[in-house]
N, C-alpha and C positions, 0 to 999 in steps of 0.2 A: 581527523574525520570531519567531513562536511557534507551537507546536503547540496546537490548541484541540480540545476535545471538540465533537461535533456539536451544533448548536443551530438553533432555528427562525429566530433573528436573522440567520443567514447566507443566507436564501433569495435575495436579490438577488445576492449574491456568487456563490452557486452557479449561478445562471442564466448569469452570465458565464462561469464555469468551464466549464459544460456546452457552451455555444455555441463556446467556443474548441476543445473537443474535436470537436464536430459539424462544424466548419469545417475543421480541420487534422489530426484523427486519428480518422476516422470508424470505424475498426476497434474503437477502445476507447471511443468515445462510448456505445456500447450499454451498457456497464457502468454508466453514469451516467444512463441515460434515465429510470429510475424517479424520480430526484431532480428531474428536469425535469417529468415528468407529474404527480406527486403528492409534493411535497416533504415534507409532514407525515408521510405514511406512510413514506417513505424514511428520515427521520431516526428515526422511532420504530422501524422494523425494525432499523436498525443499532445503535440504542441498546439494544434488547432483545438483539441478538446479542452485545453485550459482556458481558451478564450470563447468557448461556446460556438465554434465553427464546425459545420459538418458533423453534428453529433449523431451517433447511431441511436436508433430507437430505444427509449428507456434510459438513455444516458443523460447526465447533467454535466455541466462544466466541472472539470476536475484537473487539478494541477498534479503533475508527476514529477518526482525528484528521486535522485540516485544518491545513496550514501557511498561516498568514495573515501578511500584512504590516501595516504601520502603518495603511494605509488599509482594512484588513479585507477585502482581496481574497484569494480563496483561490488560492494558488500551487500547492499540491499536496495529495495525499491519501495517507495511509499507513495500513496496516492491520497490526495485531500479533495474530497468532493466539496464543491462550493455550497451545496445545499442538499438536503435529502428529501426533497418534495415529491417523492413517488413512493408507492406501497413497498416495493422491494427494498429500496434504500432505508426507508423509515423503519422497517421491521428487521431486515437481515444484514444489510451490508454497512450502514452507518455512513459517517463522514470520512473515516480514514481506514484504509486497508494497506497492508504491508506484506513483504516477503524478504526474508534474509536468505542469501545463497546457502545451500546446504553445507558447504565447507566452513562456513562462518557461524553456524548456529551454535547456541549454548555459551557464547563468549560475551554476552551483554551488549551486542551491536543493536538488537531490536529496541532495548530500552533507550539507548542514545538516539536512535533514529526517530522513535516516537516523540521523544523530548524536543528534538530539533523541529519536527514537523508540527508540533503544537503551536510554535510561534508563527509558522507559516499560516496555519489555520486562523489564528488571531488577526494576522495581517488581512485576511479575507473577510473579517468581521464575524467569524464563528467564535462565540464566547464559551459554549459548552459543545464538545464533540461527542457524538455517539460512535462507540466502537463495539464490535461484536467479535465473538470467537466460538468455535465449536466448544461445547461444554467440556469435552475431554482433552482440549488443547491447552494443557497446563502451562506450556511455555509462553504461549500468546497471552494467556490471562495473567501471567507474571509480568509480562511486559507492560500491559495496561495498568495493572495494579501498582507497579513501581512508578508509574507516572501519575498517580492520584486517581486512578479510575474507581468510580463509585458504582458498585454492582447495583443493577436495577432489578433484573429478573431473567428467568430462562424462558425462551419462546421456542416454538417448533417452527423450523424453517419451511418454506414452501418451495423456494428454488434450491437452497442448500438443505438436503435432507438431514434430519436429526435435530437434536436440541442445541440451541445457540444461547450464549450468555450475552447480555447486554450490559454495557458500562457507559457512564457519562464521565468525561474528563474535562476540567476547566482548561481552557487554552491560554488564559492570561496569567 
């Protein structure tokens, strides 16, 4: 398993990844729809986002990585925001967000993916990363806690409805 930068070479793998979401996690499939409808544009947009080019309103530079296995299947996606200098990120979204494809959940891949991403965050100069999860998302909370996440508090989301737990994780 390794984290890889986005690449056009992964289009067939991304199609499987998207279909897994479309069939088993429709709510989150929407986030990846652009990759299904126009993969080249999707990879370009996210690659530009990593260097701060053409950022959408409210967005900050963010590096995107795919967790791939030996067969080059995409197991998960993780995003490392270079800073959290806006109200939404500072309260609700944090430095790092991630998704494991539904077919691969519950197998420890989230823990591994976050562990690998913490070194990427450190390379960006982030010493402590804020991660959040829905209060009742015990799987995500377990991923964060397994990587040394220190619980801070519960907050009420403004964009994401409901209570969110906030954790801080050392990146180095």
